[in-house]
TORLONU-934221 format. One line per 3 residues: number of its first residue (from 1); their letters; for each residue x, y, z of N, C-alpha, C, CB. Coordinates in Angstrom, 3 decimals, always signed. Atoms other than C-alpha are relative to their C-alpha. Glycine has a CB too. Layout:
// TORLONU-934221
NUM = A = X Y Z X Y Z X Y Z X Y Z  ...
// end
This chain:
// TORLONU-934221
1 = MAQ = -0.595 +1.165 -0.650 +114.886 +59.248 +45.031 +0.174 -1.111 -1.027 -0.873 -0.483 +1.191  -0.308 +1.105 +0.903 +116.498 +56.340 +43.174 +0.109 -1.294 +0.793 +1.307 +0.271 -0.781  -0.095 +1.305 -0.653 +116.653 +52.637 +43.883 +1.022 -0.877 -0.707 -1.370 -0.695 +0.026
4 = LVI = -1.033 +0.891 +0.512 +119.420 +50.085 +43.453 -0.143 -1.355 +0.683 +1.422 +0.595 +0.230  +0.017 +1.353 -0.558 +119.313 +46.301 +43.906 +1.407 -0.577 -0.158 -1.082 -0.912 -0.714  -1.377 +0.479 -0.033 +122.700 +44.842 +44.901 +0.014 -1.482 +0.336 +0.840 +0.799 +1.023
7 = MVS = -0.119 +1.437 -0.254 +123.488 +41.135 +44.652 +1.055 -0.256 +1.078 +0.361 -0.759 -1.304  -0.969 +0.357 -1.034 +125.339 +39.466 +47.505 +1.339 -0.354 -0.656 -0.522 -1.189 +0.864  -1.338 +0.281 +0.539 +129.115 +39.282 +46.895 +0.571 -1.296 +0.537 +0.945 +1.140 +0.321
10 = ADS = -0.471 +1.235 -0.629 +129.823 +36.410 +49.293 -1.001 -0.370 +1.085 +1.453 +0.163 +0.591  +0.863 +0.441 -1.102 +127.797 +34.292 +51.701 +0.443 -1.386 +0.465 -1.500 -0.018 -0.436  -0.332 +1.297 -0.582 +128.248 +31.328 +53.981 -0.756 -0.125 +1.313 +1.549 -0.159 +0.217
13 = YVR = +0.497 +0.125 -1.360 +127.162 +29.957 +57.327 +1.030 -0.784 +0.807 -1.400 -0.698 +0.034  -0.892 +0.732 -0.897 +128.989 +28.567 +60.332 -0.851 -0.747 +1.018 +1.009 +0.962 +0.710  +0.721 +0.820 -0.980 +127.959 +25.901 +62.844 +0.969 -0.498 +1.049 -0.716 -1.191 -0.682
16 = DNA = -0.934 +0.268 -1.102 +129.389 +25.117 +66.231 +0.298 -1.474 +0.208 -0.545 +0.567 +1.271  -0.342 +1.417 -0.103 +129.366 +21.335 +65.813 +0.923 -0.448 -1.137 -1.272 -0.845 +0.000  -0.947 +0.274 +1.089 +131.646 +21.580 +62.750 +0.924 +1.207 -0.086 -0.742 -0.270 -1.384
19 = RTS = -0.730 -1.249 -0.215 +134.070 +24.220 +63.925 +1.103 +0.266 -1.011 +0.587 -0.003 +1.359  -1.076 -0.192 +0.978 +136.710 +23.672 +61.236 -0.484 -0.231 -1.433 +1.163 -0.940 +0.311  +0.550 +0.257 +1.336 +134.368 +23.034 +58.284 -0.484 +1.286 -0.647 -1.148 -1.010 +0.076
22 = NFG = +0.454 -1.151 +0.777 +133.679 +25.594 +55.547 -1.216 -0.398 -0.835 +1.140 +0.540 -0.911  +1.239 +0.261 +0.733 +130.206 +25.835 +53.972 -0.271 +1.083 -1.048 -1.178 -0.093 +0.974  +0.149 -1.119 +0.927 +130.854 +28.659 +51.499 -0.659 -0.336 -1.313 +1.311 +0.575 -0.277
25 = SDT = +0.609 +0.394 +1.279 +129.659 +26.682 +48.484 -1.343 -0.681 +0.191 +0.931 -0.925 -0.764  +1.247 +0.723 -0.280 +126.576 +25.247 +50.188 -1.231 +0.833 -0.323 -0.043 -0.426 +1.458  +1.347 -0.559 -0.023 +122.948 +25.967 +49.579 -0.913 -1.097 +0.521 -0.455 +0.514 -1.426
28 = PMT = +0.251 -1.316 -0.578 +120.956 +26.446 +51.651 +0.979 +0.359 +1.109 -1.402 +0.060 +0.532  -0.662 -0.437 -1.224 +122.418 +28.474 +54.501 -1.007 -0.133 +1.146 +0.535 +1.480 -0.130  +0.878 +0.267 -1.147 +121.044 +28.102 +58.014 +0.204 +1.041 +1.099 +0.258 -1.414 +0.558
31 = IGW = -0.005 -0.866 -1.176 +120.135 +30.389 +60.912 -0.815 -0.716 +1.070 -0.588 +1.441 -0.320  +0.830 +0.531 -1.068 +118.978 +29.123 +64.278 +0.706 -0.958 +0.925 -1.162 -0.670 -0.576  -0.442 +0.933 -1.036 +119.349 +26.355 +66.804 -0.740 -1.292 -0.234 -0.256 +0.555 +1.452
34 = SDG = +0.616 +1.254 +0.401 +118.715 +22.743 +65.938 +0.085 -1.038 +1.112 +0.659 -0.530 -1.264  -0.021 +1.116 -0.960 +117.798 +19.760 +68.089 +1.163 -0.935 -0.300 -1.336 -0.783 -0.035  -1.089 +0.952 +0.163 +120.569 +17.270 +68.633 +0.711 -0.194 +1.321 +0.986 +0.470 -1.077
37 = EPP = -0.803 +0.254 -1.204 +123.027 +15.958 +71.159 +1.481 +0.112 -0.361 -0.319 -1.411 +0.607  +0.605 -1.204 -0.590 +124.558 +18.401 +71.635 -0.772 +0.800 -1.050 +1.085 +0.887 +0.643  +0.693 -0.862 +0.953 +122.280 +21.055 +70.038 +1.009 +0.787 -0.859 -0.943 +0.970 +0.748
40 = IKF = -0.887 -0.651 +0.960 +123.710 +22.962 +67.062 -0.420 +1.456 -0.214 -0.004 -0.764 -1.342  +0.230 -1.402 +0.331 +124.012 +26.732 +66.601 +0.404 +0.243 -1.449 +0.787 +0.937 +0.958  -0.270 -0.369 +1.391 +123.838 +28.075 +63.022 -0.054 +1.520 -0.144 -1.019 -0.678 -0.962
43 = RTL = -0.026 -1.435 +0.256 +124.793 +31.608 +61.935 +0.370 +0.232 -1.463 +1.004 +0.722 +0.951  -0.230 -0.286 +1.424 +124.697 +33.060 +58.398 +0.753 +1.308 -0.175 -1.331 +0.055 -0.764  -0.810 -1.170 +0.323 +127.188 +35.559 +56.948 -0.310 +0.474 -1.417 +1.505 -0.319 +0.147
46 = LLF = +0.249 -0.611 +1.310 +126.487 +37.953 +54.057 +0.938 +1.173 -0.201 -1.473 +0.457 -0.130  -0.851 -1.137 +0.346 +128.781 +40.423 +52.291 -0.557 +0.681 -1.241 +1.470 -0.450 -0.233  +0.454 -0.804 +1.126 +127.551 +43.229 +50.014 +1.005 +1.108 -0.283 -1.397 +0.592 +0.276
49 = DVS = -0.832 -1.108 +0.443 +129.728 +45.623 +48.021 -0.944 +1.113 -0.446 +0.984 -0.432 -1.159  +0.951 -1.083 +0.284 +127.803 +48.921 +48.051 +0.657 +1.168 -0.737 -0.623 +0.501 +1.299  -0.718 -1.073 +0.698 +130.327 +50.917 +45.981 -0.746 +0.501 -1.232 +1.376 -0.481 -0.405
52 = SIP = +0.776 -0.450 +1.160 +127.791 +51.136 +43.122 -0.981 +1.112 +0.355 -0.754 -1.170 -0.606  +0.824 -1.146 -0.408 +125.793 +53.671 +45.159 +0.787 +1.273 -0.288 -0.399 -0.087 +1.525  -0.751 -1.204 +0.361 +126.759 +57.112 +43.763 +0.535 +0.746 +1.221 -0.876 +0.927 -0.816
55 = AGS = -0.636 -0.738 -1.093 +129.155 +59.081 +45.953 -0.842 +1.210 +0.387 +1.420 +0.445 -0.399  +0.732 -1.156 -0.498 +127.526 +61.713 +48.122 -1.484 -0.234 +0.194 +0.189 +1.132 -0.922  +1.424 +0.294 -0.140 +124.147 +59.974 +48.200 -0.419 -0.080 +1.470 -0.339 -1.309 -0.710
58 = TID = +0.620 +0.234 -1.301 +121.880 +60.018 +51.218 -0.774 -1.309 -0.068 -0.936 +1.186 +0.408  +0.695 +1.282 -0.022 +120.665 +56.528 +52.092 -1.328 +0.181 +0.727 +0.868 -1.103 +0.685  +1.331 -0.210 -0.565 +116.913 +56.773 +52.641 -0.580 -1.273 +0.611 -0.937 +0.524 -1.069
61 = AAQ = +0.517 +1.273 -0.507 +116.103 +53.078 +53.146 +0.827 -1.129 -0.590 -1.510 -0.180 -0.346  -0.702 +1.186 +0.503 +117.681 +49.649 +52.770 -0.629 -1.231 +0.619 +1.528 +0.061 +0.318  +0.603 +1.227 -0.497 +116.332 +46.128 +53.076 +0.689 -1.219 -0.598 -1.495 -0.026 -0.315
64 = LNL = -0.467 +1.297 +0.461 +117.535 +42.551 +52.802 -1.172 -0.782 -0.571 +0.679 -0.784 +1.145  +1.009 +0.836 +0.624 +115.611 +40.250 +50.482 +0.529 -1.435 -0.018 -0.346 +0.505 -1.446  -0.492 +1.361 -0.191 +115.957 +36.565 +51.395 -1.086 -0.993 -0.378 +0.457 -0.223 +1.459
67 = TTQ = +0.940 +1.008 +0.471 +114.355 +33.445 +49.968 +0.116 -1.257 +0.850 +0.248 -0.326 -1.483  +0.045 +1.169 -0.875 +113.309 +30.581 +52.214 +0.048 -1.299 -0.800 -1.257 +0.034 +0.862  +0.104 +1.361 +0.515 +114.038 +26.969 +51.394 -0.837 -0.863 +0.945 +1.401 -0.614 -0.193
70 = TVA = +0.729 +0.781 -1.000 +112.799 +25.403 +54.644 -0.074 +0.774 +1.305 +0.672 -1.373 +0.226  +0.140 -0.588 -1.335 +111.448 +26.679 +57.959 -0.344 -1.124 +0.967 -1.099 +1.130 +0.026  +0.250 +1.030 -1.013 +111.737 +24.269 +60.892 -0.861 +0.531 +1.134 +1.318 -0.529 +0.557
73 = ASG = +0.844 -0.658 -0.993 +110.073 +26.755 +63.246 -0.048 +1.473 -0.359 +0.536 -0.219 +1.464  +0.157 -1.387 +0.415 +108.921 +30.343 +62.999 -0.366 +0.889 +1.180 -1.059 +0.111 -1.088  +0.360 -0.954 -1.027 +108.189 +33.502 +64.943 +1.047 +0.177 +1.072 -1.262 -0.406 +0.623
76 = VDA = -1.087 -0.091 -0.968 +111.546 +33.311 +66.724 +0.815 +1.259 -0.262 +0.901 -1.256 -0.063  -0.742 -1.253 +0.134 +113.486 +36.522 +67.387 +1.426 -0.242 -0.487 +0.025 +0.745 +1.333  -1.362 +0.042 +0.523 +116.703 +37.079 +65.445 +0.444 +1.429 -0.275 +0.091 -0.878 -1.293
79 = KVH = -0.520 -1.329 +0.300 +118.947 +40.010 +64.509 +1.009 -0.065 -1.148 +0.650 +0.618 +1.251  -1.065 -0.215 +0.980 +121.118 +41.280 +61.675 +1.067 +0.845 +0.688 -0.540 +0.703 -1.319  -1.102 -0.685 -0.672 +124.499 +42.279 +63.128 +1.069 +0.418 -1.009 +0.615 -0.903 +1.084
82 = RVF = -1.171 -0.378 +0.795 +127.430 +44.163 +61.618 +1.195 -0.827 +0.458 +0.302 +1.528 +0.128  -1.231 +0.752 -0.275 +130.568 +42.020 +61.378 +1.180 +0.955 -0.144 +0.152 -1.235 -0.969  -1.068 -0.995 +0.015 +133.738 +43.975 +62.185 +1.363 -0.553 -0.406 +0.110 +0.623 +1.345
85 = NAW = -1.240 +0.552 +0.547 +136.424 +41.596 +60.901 -0.295 -0.697 -1.323 +0.660 -0.985 +1.003  +0.212 +0.558 +1.329 +136.771 +40.563 +57.261 +0.085 -1.523 +0.023 +1.020 +0.570 -0.983  +0.015 +1.459 +0.093 +136.076 +36.941 +56.296 +0.005 -0.391 -1.472 -1.242 -0.605 +0.735
88 = SES = -0.063 +0.526 +1.369 +136.503 +34.789 +53.199 -1.035 -1.104 -0.170 +1.423 -0.534 -0.327  +1.043 +0.995 +0.247 +133.654 +32.764 +51.711 +0.563 -1.417 -0.071 -0.735 +0.325 -1.289  -0.572 +1.328 +0.199 +135.967 +29.869 +50.877 +0.800 -0.505 +1.198 +0.877 +0.011 -1.211
91 = QVT = -0.821 +0.393 -1.142 +137.745 +29.827 +54.249 -0.717 +0.095 +1.342 +1.223 +0.844 +0.042  +0.626 -0.284 -1.287 +135.319 +30.953 +56.947 -0.573 -1.265 +0.638 -1.100 +1.043 -0.169  +0.540 +1.093 -0.810 +134.452 +28.466 +59.698 -0.449 +0.595 +1.335 +1.066 -1.151 +0.211
94 = WNK = +0.348 -0.479 -1.338 +133.168 +28.698 +63.257 +1.221 +0.572 +0.707 -0.610 -1.132 +0.835  -1.221 -0.421 -0.692 +136.773 +29.094 +64.426 +0.781 +1.073 -0.736 +0.884 -1.180 +0.219  -0.862 -0.887 +0.795 +138.359 +31.051 +61.563 -0.816 +0.850 -0.962 +1.036 -0.816 -0.780
97 = RTL = +0.656 -0.890 +0.955 +137.364 +34.034 +59.434 +0.679 -0.075 -1.370 +0.012 +1.447 +0.523  -0.804 +0.274 +1.196 +140.160 +33.486 +56.876 +0.961 -1.102 +0.444 +0.776 +1.318 -0.556  -0.979 +0.875 -0.635 +143.391 +31.678 +57.694 +0.233 +0.429 +1.438 +1.323 +0.005 -0.780
100 = SDW = -0.111 -0.538 -1.355 +143.225 +33.827 +60.822 -1.248 -0.328 +0.809 +0.225 +1.521 -0.038  +1.130 +0.283 -0.884 +141.027 +33.082 +63.825 -0.897 +1.226 +0.134 +0.497 -0.450 +1.384  +0.867 -1.061 -0.507 +137.978 +35.121 +64.693 +0.530 +0.449 +1.363 -1.490 -0.487 +0.106
103 = DTA = -0.311 -0.418 -1.375 +138.568 +37.219 +67.801 -0.786 -0.850 +0.994 -0.322 +1.508 +0.206  +0.862 +0.869 -0.800 +135.672 +35.214 +69.245 -0.567 -1.071 -0.915 -1.144 +0.810 +0.699  +0.510 +1.088 +0.836 +134.751 +31.804 +67.857 -1.489 +0.187 -0.268 +0.253 -1.365 +0.671
106 = GGD = +1.389 -0.193 +0.393 +131.478 +31.948 +65.956 -0.236 +1.290 -0.739 -0.874 -0.044 +1.192  +0.125 -1.238 +0.776 +132.150 +35.351 +64.387 +0.108 +1.247 +0.842 -1.301 +0.017 -0.726  -0.207 -1.275 -0.694 +133.080 +38.907 +65.347 -1.081 +0.985 -0.435 +1.423 +0.576 -0.293
109 = FID = +1.135 -0.846 +0.354 +129.827 +40.870 +65.380 -0.305 +0.994 +1.114 -1.234 -0.856 -0.297  +0.386 -1.037 -0.957 +128.482 +43.993 +67.071 -1.428 -0.276 +0.467 +0.116 +1.429 -0.634  +1.324 +0.243 -0.578 +125.566 +43.351 +69.421 -0.393 +1.217 +0.822 -0.013 -1.299 +0.878
112 = DGT = +0.407 -1.236 -0.671 +124.295 +46.834 +70.208 -1.214 +0.569 -0.726 +1.171 +1.042 +0.035  +1.163 -0.624 +0.604 +121.693 +49.321 +69.030 +0.010 +0.030 -1.510 -0.127 +1.365 +0.497  -0.052 +0.006 +1.468 +122.893 +49.039 +65.426 -0.565 -1.293 -0.586 +1.439 +0.195 -0.476
115 = AVP = +0.541 +1.275 +0.485 +121.640 +45.425 +65.168 -1.478 +0.174 -0.357 +0.176 -1.123 +1.070  +1.365 -0.144 +0.518 +118.393 +45.092 +63.208 -0.812 -1.252 +0.353 +0.012 +0.231 -1.549  +0.783 +1.163 -0.400 +115.729 +42.814 +64.748 -0.950 -0.479 -1.100 -0.789 +0.321 +1.247
118 = FTL = +1.018 +0.575 +0.875 +113.511 +40.452 +62.754 -0.437 -1.325 +0.615 +0.541 -0.198 -1.469  +0.439 +1.308 -0.457 +111.623 +37.211 +63.257 +0.154 -1.010 -1.129 -1.462 +0.052 +0.495  -0.091 +1.040 +1.016 +112.180 +33.921 +61.467 -1.365 -0.174 -0.654 +0.496 -1.339 +0.614
121 = PTS = +1.280 -0.002 +0.729 +109.501 +33.570 +58.774 -0.803 -1.273 +0.227 +0.247 +0.179 -1.487  +0.880 +1.174 -0.055 +106.520 +31.236 +58.846 +0.053 -0.782 -1.308 -1.448 +0.425 +0.301  -0.109 +0.643 +1.307 +106.907 +30.516 +55.126 +0.429 +1.068 -1.008 -1.361 -0.681 -0.426
124 = GDK = -0.275 -0.928 +1.088 +107.990 +32.067 +51.846 +1.229 +0.854 +0.216 -1.167 +0.879 -0.207  -1.156 -0.877 -0.020 +110.409 +34.910 +51.358 -0.021 +0.892 +1.238 +0.045 +0.851 -1.270  -0.109 -0.874 -1.167 +111.656 +37.309 +54.027 +0.662 +1.304 -0.408 +0.797 -0.684 +1.137
127 = TIT = -0.573 -1.327 +0.197 +112.259 +41.049 +53.760 +0.311 +0.592 +1.364 -0.966 +0.924 -0.808  -0.424 -0.596 -1.270 +114.243 +42.681 +56.556 +0.324 +1.461 -0.275 +1.242 -0.759 +0.621  -0.167 -1.434 +0.230 +113.942 +46.469 +56.605 +0.854 +0.625 +1.112 -1.379 +0.700 -0.078
130 = GLA = -0.687 -0.742 -1.050 +115.787 +49.131 +58.593 +1.511 -0.050 -0.053 -0.434 -0.498 +1.299  -1.449 +0.130 +0.104 +119.320 +48.625 +57.258 +0.708 +1.261 -0.485 +0.328 -1.123 -0.917  -0.621 -1.226 +0.510 +119.918 +52.219 +56.095 +1.202 +0.455 +0.836 -1.029 +1.111 -0.047
133 = PLV = -1.187 -0.416 -0.780 +122.230 +53.080 +59.048 +1.217 -0.894 -0.244 -0.332 -0.003 +1.489  -1.123 +0.901 +0.250 +124.347 +49.977 +58.377 +0.615 +0.243 -1.369 -0.450 -1.449 +0.115  -0.529 -0.322 +1.331 +124.662 +50.849 +54.677 +0.783 +1.307 +0.049 -1.147 +0.098 -1.038
136 = TDA = -0.704 -1.287 -0.137 +125.611 +54.439 +55.542 +1.348 -0.193 +0.684 -0.858 +1.009 +0.798  -1.249 +0.293 -0.705 +128.236 +53.135 +57.970 +1.004 -0.692 -0.923 -0.275 -0.877 +1.232  -0.889 +0.701 +0.931 +129.654 +50.813 +55.294 +0.634 +0.974 -0.993 -0.772 -1.097 -0.755
139 = INN = -0.505 -0.993 +0.955 +130.011 +53.741 +52.871 +1.001 +0.931 +0.672 -1.162 +0.816 -0.601  -0.821 -1.026 -0.658 +131.505 +56.161 +55.384 +1.235 -0.551 +0.701 -0.831 +0.744 +0.995  -1.055 +0.494 -0.898 +133.702 +53.872 +57.467 +0.608 -1.341 -0.380 -0.540 -0.108 +1.366
142 = RSD = -0.427 +1.376 +0.228 +134.190 +50.438 +55.872 +0.275 -0.314 -1.461 -1.035 -0.940 +0.518  -0.429 +0.182 +1.397 +135.380 +50.954 +52.283 -1.097 -0.621 -0.854 +1.251 -0.874 -0.061  +1.156 +0.441 +0.795 +131.881 +50.278 +50.894 -0.318 -1.485 +0.155 +0.243 +0.299 -1.455
145 = LLD = +0.277 +1.419 -0.216 +131.766 +46.750 +52.320 -0.954 -0.168 +1.179 +1.313 -0.785 +0.247  +1.016 +0.244 -1.019 +128.648 +45.738 +54.239 +0.072 -1.463 +0.405 -1.428 +0.370 -0.518  -0.169 +1.354 -0.544 +129.486 +42.658 +56.346 -1.076 -0.246 +1.047 +1.426 -0.191 +0.618
148 = LML = +1.121 +0.253 -0.891 +126.516 +41.102 +58.107 +0.000 -1.434 +0.525 -1.304 +0.288 -0.715  +0.281 +1.329 -0.542 +125.712 +38.181 +60.387 -1.456 -0.050 +0.437 +0.951 -0.339 +1.191  +1.365 +0.243 -0.431 +122.197 +36.812 +60.888 +0.016 -1.154 +0.992 -0.935 -0.308 -1.212
151 = KRV = +0.011 +1.034 -1.031 +121.652 +34.861 +64.101 -1.210 +0.162 +0.907 +1.292 +0.047 +0.826  +1.064 -0.057 -0.987 +119.008 +34.006 +66.650 +0.439 +0.811 +1.207 -0.415 -1.409 +0.426  -0.292 -0.711 -1.240 +118.773 +36.182 +69.740 +0.287 -1.001 +1.115 -1.173 +0.927 +0.390
154 = NET = -0.159 +1.039 -1.016 +118.332 +33.170 +72.044 +0.449 -1.283 -0.687 -1.328 -0.227 +0.796  -0.543 +1.182 +0.657 +120.569 +30.348 +70.905 +0.044 -1.208 +0.949 +1.400 +0.298 -0.535  +0.009 +1.104 -0.967 +119.710 +28.014 +73.795 -1.321 -0.761 +0.025 +0.297 +0.528 +1.382
157 = SPG = +1.266 +0.739 +0.057 +116.156 +26.901 +72.922 -0.090 -0.726 -1.338 -1.223 +0.957 +0.194  -0.091 +0.862 +1.181 +115.633 +24.107 +70.391 -1.048 +0.273 -1.065 -0.104 -1.415 +0.417  +1.031 +0.110 +1.018 +113.756 +23.629 +67.147 -0.368 +1.277 -0.708 -1.189 -0.544 +0.596
160 = SAW = +0.333 -1.261 +0.666 +114.009 +26.968 +65.372 +1.043 +0.344 -1.056 -0.110 +1.140 +1.027  -0.971 -0.236 +1.066 +116.141 +26.707 +62.249 -0.697 +0.510 -1.259 +0.786 -1.287 -0.310  +0.506 -0.550 +1.255 +115.574 +28.724 +59.067 +1.051 -0.259 -1.068 -0.324 +1.537 +0.125
163 = LLH = -0.904 +0.283 +1.108 +117.152 +27.494 +55.837 -0.343 +0.937 -1.149 -0.096 -1.492 -0.444  +0.223 -0.968 +1.065 +117.565 +30.206 +53.193 +0.986 -0.231 -1.138 +0.127 +1.435 +0.537  -0.824 +0.216 +1.180 +118.954 +30.158 +49.688 +1.237 +0.896 +0.009 -0.815 +0.249 -1.262
166 = SRE = -1.254 -0.747 +0.129 +122.549 +31.258 +49.071 +0.174 +0.465 -1.445 +1.211 -0.869 +0.444  -0.241 -0.484 +1.369 +124.073 +32.876 +45.975 +0.242 -1.152 -0.970 +1.199 +0.954 -0.023  -0.135 +1.187 +0.850 +124.804 +29.385 +44.694 -1.354 -0.487 -0.510 +0.697 -1.123 +0.769
169 = SGD = +1.346 +0.385 +0.432 +121.020 +29.083 +44.290 -0.415 +0.679 -1.302 -1.003 +0.332 +1.083  +0.342 -0.692 +1.243 +121.094 +31.377 +41.240 -0.983 +1.127 +0.232 -0.574 -0.974 -1.004  +0.981 -1.090 -0.058 +117.929 +33.482 +40.962 -0.512 +0.274 +1.405 -1.164 -0.315 -0.897
172 = NEP = +0.511 -0.167 -1.359 +117.122 +33.017 +44.655 +1.026 +0.582 +0.962 -0.478 -1.320 +0.525  -1.065 -0.491 -0.871 +120.308 +34.614 +45.984 -0.439 +1.208 +0.820 +1.220 +0.356 -0.824  +0.313 -1.182 -0.806 +120.190 +37.229 +48.757 +0.323 +1.289 -0.760 +0.778 -0.040 +1.327
175 = TLT = -0.237 -1.314 +0.599 +119.899 +40.830 +47.583 -0.236 +1.093 +1.042 -0.917 +0.217 -1.236  +0.169 -1.193 -0.835 +120.027 +44.281 +49.152 -0.621 +1.086 -0.865 +1.370 +0.477 +0.618  +0.654 -1.095 +0.715 +117.593 +46.955 +47.970 +0.252 +1.302 +0.749 -1.530 -0.262 -0.155
178 = VDY = -0.364 -1.281 -0.625 +118.763 +50.517 +48.628 -0.739 +1.134 -0.708 +1.547 +0.234 -0.054  +0.594 -1.239 +0.495 +116.710 +53.699 +48.185 +0.906 +1.153 +0.421 -1.465 +0.195 +0.545  -0.928 -1.081 -0.322 +118.916 +56.783 +47.980 -0.372 +1.267 -0.749 +1.438 -0.406 -0.331
181 = TLV = +0.179 -1.303 +0.630 +118.807 +60.471 +47.141 +1.366 +0.527 -0.389 -0.740 +0.997 +0.944  -1.265 -0.489 +0.526 +121.568 +61.831 +44.952 -0.033 +1.516 -0.081 +0.295 -0.611 -1.381  -0.140 -1.449 +0.148 +122.693 +65.450 +45.283 +0.384 +0.270 -1.440 +1.064 +0.593 +0.997
184 = STR = -0.212 -0.175 +1.438 +122.466 +66.677 +41.689 +1.199 +0.882 -0.290 -1.237 +0.591 -0.647  -1.123 -0.829 +0.455 +125.364 +68.192 +39.761 -0.421 +1.448 -0.110 +0.533 -0.496 -1.350  +0.500 -1.362 +0.136 +123.194 +71.236 +39.073 -0.026 +0.694 +1.350 -1.398 +0.004 -0.626
187 = DNT = +0.024 -0.593 -1.337 +122.693 +71.825 +42.796 +1.405 +0.355 +0.462 -0.655 -0.957 +1.000  -1.375 -0.267 -0.403 +126.438 +71.542 +43.396 +0.558 +1.211 -0.727 +0.878 -1.215 -0.261  -0.486 -1.132 +0.780 +127.136 +74.023 +40.592 -0.554 +1.306 +0.534 -0.371 -0.163 -1.467
190 = LIA = +0.605 -1.210 -0.536 +124.687 +76.552 +41.980 +0.631 +0.388 +1.332 -1.503 -0.190 +0.167  -0.647 -0.283 -1.284 +126.233 +76.231 +45.426 +1.381 +0.597 -0.221 +0.103 -1.278 +0.852  -1.343 -0.494 +0.282 +129.709 +76.740 +43.975 -0.055 +1.416 -0.557 +0.720 -0.929 -0.983
193 = LDG = +0.125 -1.336 +0.579 +128.611 +79.762 +41.916 -0.382 +1.008 +1.070 -1.038 +0.008 -1.132  +0.421 -0.890 -1.073 +126.901 +81.271 +44.945 +1.193 +0.353 +0.880 -1.119 -0.647 +0.839  -1.178 -0.254 -0.814 +130.109 +80.895 +46.903 +0.955 +0.967 -0.673 +0.710 -1.293 +0.303
196 = RMQ = -0.902 -0.893 +0.725 +132.163 +82.626 +44.194 -0.554 +1.416 -0.025 +0.226 -0.506 -1.431  +0.599 -1.327 +0.012 +129.673 +85.491 +43.978 +0.179 +0.680 +1.341 -1.478 -0.082 -0.357  -0.198 -0.587 -1.323 +129.904 +85.991 +47.714 +1.439 +0.465 +0.170 -0.365 -1.008 +1.098
199 = NMT = -1.395 -0.389 -0.101 +133.680 +86.043 +47.479 +0.284 +1.247 -0.808 +0.894 -1.127 -0.455  -0.197 -1.166 +0.838 +133.582 +88.545 +44.604 -0.575 +1.243 +0.644 -0.621 -0.217 -1.357  +0.638 -1.145 -0.651 +131.167 +90.762 +46.486 +0.834 +0.478 +1.173 -1.414 -0.360 +0.471
202 = GGM = -0.821 -0.361 -1.151 +133.349 +90.651 +49.553 +1.251 +0.722 -0.429 +0.365 -1.231 +0.804  -1.222 -0.638 +0.478 +136.386 +91.606 +47.464 -0.231 +1.416 -0.453 +0.593 -0.792 -1.122  +0.252 -1.346 +0.519 +134.662 +94.678 +46.040 -0.312 +0.971 +1.114 -1.142 -0.019 -0.999
205 = Q = +0.339 -0.899 -1.096 +133.659 +96.029 +49.419 +1.253 +0.591 +0.628 -0.821 -0.733 +1.056
// end
């Protein structure tokens, strides 16, 4: 088994009280629900290019590695969702993913069994495990692009915002660690030779 650490390719966050504002160059990013009148919803977007994983690999494990700047509250349930429409770091807002609108304001994400649950941290860094199925899906179905949204499960209760470093933070940027098993060239050669021998044997009978 081999391991690969992939840096985030693009990241941003969106907020429902600034629906036309882009925060692609900001650090930190924010997840959660903040006190205010009205209260504010924050959702973070991450994009990873996983094309550096060798073709034909089996994804054994994958985890997000995130660095906290500030925690306003902790122990709150959240999820990592797959985003199904492409977005641009320099253009994404609550209303728009690029120059085009989201299908649903706030981001087009899948909220089903593929979402990965986690809790907002009490302090320090946060590792979110269990992303292997999402990485496999990105390789097989999404041109090696892993689009993710991190958001609270319950966005109607106050005082639970998590501020995490973005790629503009330098060494503290989000990363994806992938453990994978590569089918060796030698194994492929043996399989191919075995197939030819079977064909030859069949031809002689």
